[in-house]
SENURO-634240 format. One record per residue: residue number from 1; z, x, y of N, C-alpha, C in turn; residue in one letter. Coordinates in Angstrom, 3 decimals. Layout:
<r NUM; <Z; X; Y>; <Z; X; Y>; <Z; X; Y>; 'A'>
...
//
This chain:
<r 1; <-9.787; -26.184; 20.262>; <-9.287; -24.814; 20.230>; <-10.306; -24.103; 21.114>; 'M'>
<r 2; <-10.614; -23.935; 22.274>; <-11.403; -23.297; 23.276>; <-11.443; -21.748; 22.710>; 'P'>
<r 3; <-12.366; -21.083; 22.665>; <-12.608; -19.875; 22.380>; <-12.637; -19.385; 21.150>; 'G'>
<r 4; <-12.357; -20.185; 20.423>; <-12.264; -19.824; 18.780>; <-13.685; -19.294; 18.198>; 'T'>
<r 5; <-14.734; -19.861; 18.779>; <-15.919; -19.672; 18.272>; <-16.256; -18.085; 18.825>; 'I'>
<r 6; <-15.729; -17.588; 19.736>; <-16.272; -16.246; 20.288>; <-15.015; -15.198; 19.820>; 'S'>
<r 7; <-13.944; -15.510; 18.948>; <-12.968; -14.758; 18.547>; <-13.504; -14.034; 17.492>; 'S'>
<r 8; <-13.383; -12.522; 17.545>; <-13.996; -11.429; 16.628>; <-13.460; -11.804; 15.128>; 'P'>
<r 9; <-12.101; -12.179; 14.917>; <-11.702; -12.440; 13.501>; <-12.636; -13.589; 12.789>; 'W'>
<r 10; <-12.880; -14.641; 13.354>; <-13.786; -15.594; 12.906>; <-15.022; -14.961; 12.848>; 'L'>
<r 11; <-15.614; -13.817; 13.151>; <-16.925; -13.544; 13.082>; <-16.922; -12.525; 11.920>; 'H'>
<r 12; <-15.815; -11.875; 11.694>; <-15.508; -11.087; 10.474>; <-15.331; -11.520; 9.371>; 'A'>
<r 13; <-14.609; -12.909; 9.535>; <-14.599; -13.599; 8.171>; <-15.894; -14.256; 7.665>; 'K'>
<r 14; <-16.575; -14.972; 8.727>; <-17.875; -15.337; 8.119>; <-18.722; -14.486; 7.612>; 'L'>
<r 15; <-18.667; -13.140; 8.499>; <-19.475; -11.994; 7.688>; <-19.208; -11.779; 5.996>; 'A'>
<r 16; <-17.936; -11.785; 6.078>; <-17.340; -11.341; 4.788>; <-17.829; -12.563; 3.568>; 'C'>
<r 17; <-17.900; -13.701; 4.304>; <-18.212; -14.785; 3.408>; <-19.429; -14.692; 3.156>; 'V'>
<r 18; <-20.626; -14.648; 3.967>; <-21.901; -14.295; 3.827>; <-22.072; -13.241; 2.919>; 'I'>
<r 19; <-21.461; -12.294; 3.080>; <-21.627; -11.297; 2.110>; <-21.552; -11.711; 0.687>; 'I'>
<r 20; <-20.347; -12.304; 0.394>; <-19.961; -12.747; -0.698>; <-21.074; -13.945; -1.358>; 'L'>
<r 21; <-21.834; -14.603; -0.634>; <-22.765; -15.461; -0.898>; <-24.051; -14.385; -1.342>; 'V'>
<r 22; <-24.509; -13.432; -0.649>; <-25.570; -12.560; -0.919>; <-25.194; -11.761; -2.448>; 'V'>
<r 23; <-24.040; -11.203; -2.443>; <-23.592; -10.687; -3.635>; <-23.602; -11.570; -4.871>; 'F'>
<r 24; <-23.265; -12.823; -4.673>; <-23.242; -13.822; -5.822>; <-24.907; -13.951; -6.247>; 'N'>
<r 25; <-25.783; -14.079; -5.029>; <-27.031; -14.181; -5.665>; <-27.719; -12.731; -6.100>; 'L'>
<r 26; <-27.147; -11.728; -5.903>; <-27.584; -10.530; -6.649>; <-26.892; -10.514; -7.921>; 'Y'>
<r 27; <-25.970; -10.929; -8.155>; <-25.211; -11.173; -9.637>; <-26.128; -12.226; -10.426>; 'L'>
<r 28; <-26.571; -13.147; -9.914>; <-27.452; -13.936; -10.535>; <-28.722; -13.255; -10.956>; 'D'>
<r 29; <-29.257; -12.642; -10.188>; <-30.405; -11.756; -10.395>; <-30.194; -10.789; -11.690>; 'I'>
<r 30; <-28.763; -10.380; -11.877>; <-28.320; -9.352; -13.026>; <-28.399; -10.163; -13.914>; 'L'>
<r 31; <-27.622; -11.310; -13.976>; <-27.284; -12.260; -15.180>; <-28.654; -12.863; -15.790>; 'R'>
<r 32; <-29.854; -12.944; -14.848>; <-31.007; -13.204; -15.359>; <-31.745; -12.209; -16.140>; 'M'>
<r 33; <-31.394; -10.991; -15.540>; <-31.875; -9.697; -16.582>; <-31.338; -9.374; -17.746>; 'Q'>
<r 34; <-30.021; -9.544; -17.632>; <-29.061; -9.628; -19.126>; <-29.506; -10.523; -20.030>; 'L'>
<r 35; <-30.147; -11.588; -19.618>; <-30.474; -12.761; -20.658>; <-31.615; -12.632; -21.102>; 'K'>
<r 36; <-32.532; -11.966; -20.151>; <-33.809; -11.371; -20.615>; <-33.961; -9.981; -21.552>; 'Q'>
<r 37; <-32.701; -9.395; -21.565>; <-32.643; -8.080; -22.327>; <-33.153; -6.791; -21.384>; 'G'>
<r 38; <-33.464; -6.885; -20.164>; <-34.042; -5.982; -19.604>; <-33.401; -5.456; -18.483>; 'V'>
<r 39; <-31.885; -5.662; -18.496>; <-31.050; -4.882; -17.705>; <-30.739; -3.613; -17.955>; 'C'>
<r 40; <-30.767; -2.209; -16.959>; <-30.547; -1.197; -17.609>; <-29.044; -0.631; -16.777>; 'S'>
<r 41; <-28.219; -1.632; -16.431>; <-26.984; -1.297; -15.984>; <-25.944; -1.253; -17.231>; 'K'>
<r 42; <-25.117; 0.238; -16.631>; <-23.949; 0.334; -17.620>; <-22.917; -0.871; -17.766>; 'S'>
<r 43; <-22.003; -0.693; -18.748>; <-20.864; -1.503; -18.532>; <-19.951; -1.037; -17.803>; 'S'>
<r 44; <-19.826; 0.147; -17.463>; <-19.057; 0.700; -16.455>; <-19.403; 0.320; -14.957>; 'K'>
<r 45; <-20.768; 0.175; -14.740>; <-21.243; -0.450; -13.560>; <-20.606; -1.974; -13.218>; 'F'>
<r 46; <-20.804; -2.928; -14.445>; <-20.309; -4.189; -14.314>; <-18.621; -4.323; -14.178>; 'F'>
<r 47; <-18.023; -3.433; -14.861>; <-16.631; -3.334; -14.332>; <-16.262; -2.948; -13.189>; 'R'>
<r 48; <-17.126; -2.119; -12.432>; <-16.748; -1.579; -11.330>; <-17.231; -2.848; -10.129>; 'T'>
<r 49; <-18.157; -3.309; -10.366>; <-19.011; -4.289; -9.543>; <-18.116; -5.558; -9.648>; 'I'>
<r 50; <-17.162; -5.698; -10.478>; <-16.533; -6.857; -10.496>; <-15.425; -7.043; -9.640>; 'N'>
<r 51; <-14.777; -5.932; -9.277>; <-14.054; -5.776; -8.079>; <-14.086; -6.189; -6.771>; 'E'>
<r 52; <-15.760; -6.266; -6.408>; <-15.874; -6.217; -5.132>; <-15.567; -7.813; -4.496>; 'I'>
<r 53; <-15.663; -8.668; -5.332>; <-15.310; -9.964; -5.039>; <-13.788; -10.055; -4.525>; 'P'>
<r 54; <-13.051; -9.557; -5.285>; <-11.577; -9.654; -5.066>; <-11.317; -9.048; -3.877>; 'T'>
<r 55; <-11.700; -7.861; -3.468>; <-11.483; -6.975; -2.167>; <-11.850; -7.909; -1.162>; 'I'>
<r 56; <-12.839; -8.463; -0.782>; <-13.427; -9.526; 0.011>; <-12.544; -10.721; 0.191>; 'F'>
<r 57; <-12.304; -11.394; -0.962>; <-11.635; -12.425; -0.902>; <-9.774; -12.299; -0.339>; 'L'>
<r 58; <-9.337; -11.056; -0.763>; <-8.541; -10.489; -0.164>; <-8.103; -10.522; 1.368>; 'I'>
<r 59; <-9.323; -9.698; 1.802>; <-9.407; -9.224; 3.423>; <-9.858; -10.738; 4.002>; 'F'>
<r 60; <-10.586; -11.708; 3.381>; <-10.974; -13.057; 3.888>; <-9.461; -13.774; 4.081>; 'I'>
<r 61; <-8.642; -13.793; 3.024>; <-7.368; -14.519; 3.121>; <-6.453; -13.945; 4.343>; 'V'>
<r 62; <-6.464; -12.413; 4.494>; <-5.924; -11.974; 5.527>; <-6.377; -12.225; 6.723>; 'I'>
<r 63; <-7.661; -12.363; 7.073>; <-8.212; -12.866; 8.316>; <-7.831; -14.241; 8.604>; 'L'>
<r 64; <-7.792; -15.381; 7.505>; <-7.274; -16.470; 7.736>; <-5.890; -16.654; 8.094>; 'V'>
<r 65; <-4.832; -15.837; 7.573>; <-3.537; -15.920; 8.090>; <-3.235; -15.446; 9.065>; 'V'>
<r 66; <-3.623; -14.043; 9.141>; <-3.108; -13.214; 10.455>; <-3.850; -13.696; 11.735>; 'I'>
<r 67; <-5.012; -14.084; 11.794>; <-6.174; -14.251; 12.591>; <-5.653; -12.973; 13.969>; 'K'>
<r 68; <-6.224; -11.939; 13.477>; <-5.965; -10.668; 14.426>; <-7.021; -11.101; 15.810>; 'P'>
<r 69; <-6.625; -10.652; 16.742>; <-7.536; -10.812; 18.291>; <-8.236; -9.699; 18.246>; 'S'>
//
């Protein structure tokens, strides 16, 4: 499939995946803070931040299925 590497949808999909990996690392830092009892984040923050991966995963699936030009 020539030209796939230069497709904008592939770059967008990979960017979303990289953002999810970085987000996962951030959540691991928060988890360690919670374990130590030093986290100052509220429960509302955690309920809100819980929706971010869902939004990115929906966007990634749309990019995989549709493959916009």
